[in-house]
C-alpha positions in Angstrom: 0.0 0.0 0.0 1.4 3.4 -1.0 1.4 6.4 1.4 -1.6 7.7 -0.6 -3.5 4.5 0.1 -3.2 3.3 -3.5 -2.3 -0.3 -4.1 0.9 -0.7 -6.3 1.0 -3.8 -8.4 4.0 -6.1 -7.9 6.8 -5.6 -10.5 8.0 -8.7 -12.4 11.8 -8.8 -11.8 12.4 -10.1 -15.4 10.5 -7.1 -16.9 12.5 -4.7 -14.7 15.8 -6.2 -15.9 14.7 -5.6 -19.5 13.6 -2.0 -18.9 17.0 -1.1 -17.3 18.9 -2.7 -20.2 16.9 -0.7 -22.7 17.2 2.7 -20.8 20.9 2.5 -19.7 22.5 3.5 -23.1 20.3 6.6 -23.3 21.1 7.6 -19.8 24.8 7.2 -20.3 24.7 9.2 -23.6 22.7 12.0 -21.8 25.4 12.1 -19.0 28.0 13.2 -21.6 25.9 15.7 -23.4 24.9 13.5 -26.4 28.6 13.5 -27.7 29.1 11.5 -31.0 31.7 8.8 -31.0 35.2 10.0 -31.8 36.2 9.7 -35.5 39.1 7.3 -36.2 42.3 8.9 -37.5 42.4 9.4 -41.3 44.0 6.1 -42.6 45.0 7.6 -46.0 48.7 8.1 -46.4 51.1 8.6 -49.3 51.5 5.3 -51.2 48.1 4.0 -50.1 46.1 1.7 -52.3 42.4 2.4 -51.8 39.9 -0.4 -52.3 36.8 1.3 -50.9 35.3 4.8 -51.5 37.4 7.4 -49.6 37.1 11.0 -48.6 40.2 12.9 -47.6 39.9 14.9 -44.3 43.1 16.9 -44.7 45.7 17.9 -47.3 48.1 15.2 -48.2 51.8 16.1 -48.8 54.0 13.4 -50.4 57.7 14.5 -50.4 58.7 11.4 -52.4 57.3 8.4 -54.2 53.7 8.2 -55.4 50.4 9.5 -54.0 47.3 7.2 -54.2 46.3 4.1 -56.2 42.6 3.4 -56.8 41.2 0.0 -57.1 38.3 -0.9 -59.4 35.1 1.3 -59.0 36.6 3.3 -56.2 35.4 6.9 -55.8 37.9 9.3 -54.3 36.5 12.6 -52.8 39.4 14.9 -52.1 37.1 16.8 -49.8 38.3 20.2 -50.9 41.9 19.3 -50.0 45.1 19.1 -51.9 47.2 16.1 -52.9 50.7 17.6 -53.3 53.7 15.8 -54.7 57.5 16.2 -54.9 57.4 18.2 -58.1 59.4 16.5 -60.8 58.6 12.8 -60.0 55.9 10.5 -58.9 52.2 9.9 -59.9 49.6 11.7 -57.8 46.7 9.3 -58.5 47.1 6.0 -60.4 44.7 3.3 -61.5 44.6 0.3 -63.8 40.8 -0.1 -63.5 37.8 1.7 -65.0 34.8 3.0 -63.2 36.7 5.2 -60.8 36.0 8.8 -60.0 38.0 11.7 -58.6 36.4 14.9 -57.4 36.4 18.1 -55.4 40.0 19.1 -54.7 43.5 19.9 -56.1 46.3 17.6 -57.5 49.5 19.6 -57.5 53.2 19.2 -58.3 53.5 15.7 -59.8 55.4 14.4 -62.8 52.1 12.7 -63.6 49.0 14.1 -61.8 46.6 11.4 -62.9 48.0 8.3 -64.5 45.6 5.7 -65.9 46.7 2.5 -67.5 43.4 0.8 -67.9 43.3 -3.0 -67.9 40.7 -3.6 -70.6 40.3 -7.3 -69.8 38.6 -6.2 -66.6 36.8 -2.9 -67.3 36.3 -0.2 -69.9 34.0 1.9 -67.7 34.7 5.6 -68.0 36.9 7.4 -65.5 35.3 10.6 -64.1 37.2 13.6 -62.9 35.1 16.6 -61.7 35.6 19.8 -59.9 39.3 19.2 -59.7 42.3 21.6 -60.2 45.4 20.1 -61.9 48.3 22.4 -61.2 51.7 21.3 -62.6 50.3 17.8 -62.8 50.1 16.4 -66.3 47.7 13.5 -66.8 47.5 10.6 -69.2 45.1 7.7 -70.0 46.0 4.6 -72.0 44.1 1.6 -73.3 40.4 1.4 -74.0 38.6 3.6 -71.6 37.3 7.2 -71.6 38.6 10.0 -69.2 35.7 12.4 -68.6 36.9 15.8 -67.3 34.1 18.1 -66.1 34.6 21.5 -64.5 38.4 20.8 -64.4 40.9 23.5 -64.2 44.3 22.5 -65.7 47.2 24.9 -65.3 50.6 23.8 -66.7 49.1 20.3 -66.9 48.9 18.7 -70.3 46.4 15.9 -70.8 47.0 13.0 -73.2 45.0 10.0 -74.3 46.8 7.1 -75.9 45.9 3.8 -77.7 42.2 3.9 -77.1 42.3 6.1 -74.0 39.7 8.7 -75.2 39.1 12.1 -73.7 35.8 13.8 -73.1 36.2 17.4 -71.7 33.3 19.7 -70.8 33.0 23.0 -68.9 36.7 23.1 -68.2 39.5 25.6 -68.4 43.0 24.8 -69.7 45.9 27.2 -69.4 49.3 26.4 -70.9 48.0 22.8 -71.0 48.0 21.0 -74.3 45.4 18.3 -75.2 46.8 15.5 -77.4 45.5 12.1 -78.5 47.4 9.3 -80.1 45.2 6.6 -81.7 42.4 8.0 -79.6 39.8 10.8 -79.8 39.0 13.9 -77.8 35.8 15.9 -77.6 36.0 19.4 -76.0 32.8 21.3 -75.3 31.9 24.6 -73.6 35.5 25.0 -72.4 38.2 27.6 -72.4 41.7 27.0 -73.7 44.4 29.6 -73.1 47.8 29.2 -74.7 47.0 25.5 -75.1 47.6 23.5 -78.3 45.3 20.7 -79.4 46.5 17.8 -81.5 46.0 14.2 -82.7 48.0 11.5 -84.4 47.0 8.1 -85.8 43.4 7.1 -85.8 40.9 9.3 -84.0 40.0 13.0 -84.1 39.9 16.2 -82.1 36.5 17.8 -81.9 35.9 21.3 -80.3 32.5 22.8 -79.9 31.1 26.0 -78.2 34.4 26.9 -76.7 36.8 29.9 -76.4 40.4 29.6 -77.5 43.1 32.2 -77.0 46.6 31.5 -78.0 48.1 34.6 -76.3 50.3 35.0 -79.4 52.6 32.2 -78.3 51.0 28.9 -79.2 50.1 26.7 -82.2 46.4 26.2 -82.7 46.5 22.6 -83.7 48.5 19.7 -85.1 47.0 16.8 -87.1 48.8 13.7 -88.4 46.8 11.0 -90.2 43.7 12.3 -88.4 41.4 15.3 -88.4 40.3 18.3 -86.4 36.8 19.8 -86.1 36.1 23.2 -84.6 32.5 24.4 -84.5 30.5 27.3 -82.9 33.6 28.7 -81.2 35.7 31.8 -80.9 39.4 31.5 -81.6 42.0 34.3 -81.4 45.7 35.2 -81.0 47.4 32.0 -82.0 50.9 32.5 -83.3 50.8 29.4 -85.5 47.9 27.8 -87.4 46.7 24.3 -87.7 49.1 22.2 -89.8 50.1 18.6 -90.0 50.7 15.5 -92.1 48.0 13.5 -94.0 45.4 15.3 -92.0 42.1 17.1 -92.5 40.0 19.8 -90.9 36.4 20.9 -90.6 35.8 24.5 -89.5 32.1 25.6 -89.1 30.4 28.7 -87.7 33.4 30.0 -85.8 35.0 33.5 -85.4 38.8 33.6 -85.9 40.6 36.9 -85.1 44.2 38.0 -85.0 45.8 34.8 -86.1 49.3 35.9 -87.0 50.1 33.3 -89.6 46.5 32.2 -90.5 44.2 29.5 -89.4 45.0 26.5 -91.6 48.2 25.8 -93.6 50.6 23.3 -95.0 48.9 20.0 -94.3 50.8 17.5 -96.5 48.4 15.4 -98.5 50.5 12.4 -99.7 49.5 9.7 -102.0 46.2 8.1 -101.1 45.4 10.6 -98.4 41.7 11.4 -97.9 42.4 14.7 -96.1 40.2 17.6 -97.0 39.4 21.0 -95.5 35.7 21.9 -95.2 35.3 25.5 -94.1 31.7 26.8 -93.8 30.0 29.8 -92.2 33.0 31.3 -90.4 34.3 34.8 -90.0 38.0 35.5 -90.3 39.4 38.9 -89.2 42.9 40.5 -89.0 44.8 37.3 -89.7 47.6 36.3 -92.1 47.1 34.0 -95.1 44.0 32.6 -93.6 43.6 29.3 -95.5 46.5 27.6 -97.4 46.0 24.0 -96.5 47.7 22.2 -99.5 44.8 19.7 -99.5 41.4 19.9 -101.3 39.2 22.6 -99.8 35.5 23.4 -99.7 34.9 27.0 -98.9 31.3 28.1 -98.5 29.4 31.0 -96.8 32.4 32.6 -95.1 33.4 36.2 -94.5 37.0 37.4 -94.7 37.9 41.0 -93.6 41.3 42.7 -93.1 43.4 39.6 -93.5 46.6 39.3 -95.6 45.0 36.9 -98.0 41.7 35.1 -97.6 42.1 31.7 -99.2 44.6 29.9 -101.5 43.6 26.7 -103.2 46.5 24.3 -103.8 44.9 20.8 -103.9 47.5 18.2 -105.0 49.2 17.3 -108.2 49.7 13.5 -108.5 52.8 12.0 -110.1 51.0 11.5 -113.4 50.2 15.2 -113.6 46.5 14.9 -112.8 44.9 17.3 -110.4 43.4 15.9 -107.2 40.1 17.7 -106.4 41.0 21.4 -106.1 37.6 22.1 -104.4 34.9 24.8 -104.2 34.6 28.4 -103.4 30.9 29.4 -103.2 29.0 32.3 -101.5 31.9 33.8 -99.7 32.5 37.5 -98.9 36.1 38.8 -99.1 36.5 42.5 -98.2 39.5 44.8 -97.6 42.2 42.1 -97.4 45.8 43.1 -98.0 46.3 40.6 -100.8 44.1 38.6 -103.2 40.7 37.5 -101.9 40.4 34.0 -103.4 43.3 32.5 -105.3 43.9 29.2 -107.2 46.7 28.3 -109.6 45.0 24.9 -110.3 42.3 24.5 -112.9 39.0 23.0 -112.0 38.1 25.1 -108.9 34.3 25.5 -108.7 33.5 29.2 -108.1 30.2 30.9 -107.7 28.2 33.5 -105.8 31.3 35.2 -104.2 31.6 38.9 -103.4 35.1 40.4 -103.5 35.6 44.1 -102.7 38.4 46.5 -102.0 41.2 43.9 -101.7 44.8 44.9 -102.4 45.3 42.1 -104.9 42.7 40.5 -107.2 39.2 39.9 -106.1 39.2 36.3 -107.4 42.1 34.8 -109.2 41.2 31.3 -110.6 42.4 30.6 -114.1 40.6 27.5 -115.5 37.9 27.6 -112.9 34.4 26.1 -113.3 32.3 29.3 -113.2 28.9 28.9 -111.5 28.2 32.6 -112.0 26.8 35.3 -109.7 30.3 36.4 -108.6 30.6 40.1 -107.8 33.7 42.2 -107.5 34.7 45.9 -107.3 37.5 48.1 -106.1 40.2 45.4 -106.1 43.6 47.0 -106.7 45.1 44.5 -109.2 41.9 43.6 -111.0 38.5 42.2 -110.3 38.4 38.6 -111.4 40.5 36.2 -113.5 39.1 32.9 -114.7 35.5 33.7 -113.8 33.0 36.5 -114.7 32.2 39.1 -112.1 29.6 41.7 -112.2 
């Protein structure tokens, strides 16, 4: 009987034991202010091989040797931290497996910032690098996978794809960091390249779209060897040297090129059996050298040339038997106030029509033996209006 006269039922000892066992952890946690368990020390050290997803909790400095190696399908979050190497040696992040990702931090001062030698017998899944700064940390991918670079800033950090190691670059910024592929391909979209050359060799191609390129008057725009380069919907300026190469081709469409010291496209050796061509459509070329002199067959349509040295020279190729290999087309172009001849061809057979050539310091159109489609217009050209075609 309680002091208030109310009967208290008997408590089952077994039930009491269970209640205490259930309440005790909460009571102990309350006594220390709900403190979370202490986090274990960061296990990541220079030279570590990571086999599970990992997030860095601090900067990692590696005075010698390599940085980190990632196993298959491991995702590394740099956590906003830096992985810093010895400078002229070592690999910052290495892997021989696809499906990995690296994000959110900086890789700095390595002979190779990211080195990927993908074992295609195990995986060809893409490798993703996002929101990462590469600073003095060149990167390379080889064998049968794709390296996807998204919102990457590369400073003094060339990127190279080899032997099936393709590159896919988007919304990134490259400064003094060349992009080159060998028997691989690269696509570059919505990115900025400053004093950075692009190039390809062997099978594959470079493709650039909706990007801004500035050579800072020091750099070659592009090199192609037995491959091609495509630039579309982009602004390109201030390159010291143009696209050139060996057995290559180029497609330029809907771009603006300005202040290209020695032109945009020149001296691509054709060679016997080469299928290289230059297709140039819908571009604007301003204040450049001899803009187009590619030494391969060229299609030139719907372009505007202003204040250049010379707009376009058609060379094509002469085969050993003397026959002419496809000199090309020049249709619906506007060439105005250039310091030399507007459109020039020494080879017979150039198809010419619908061009307007005005106030050039040389001829408007010089194309002996051309196939005249008519509707060409010319006036005010210093050496004469048109040779090889009729101009109104």
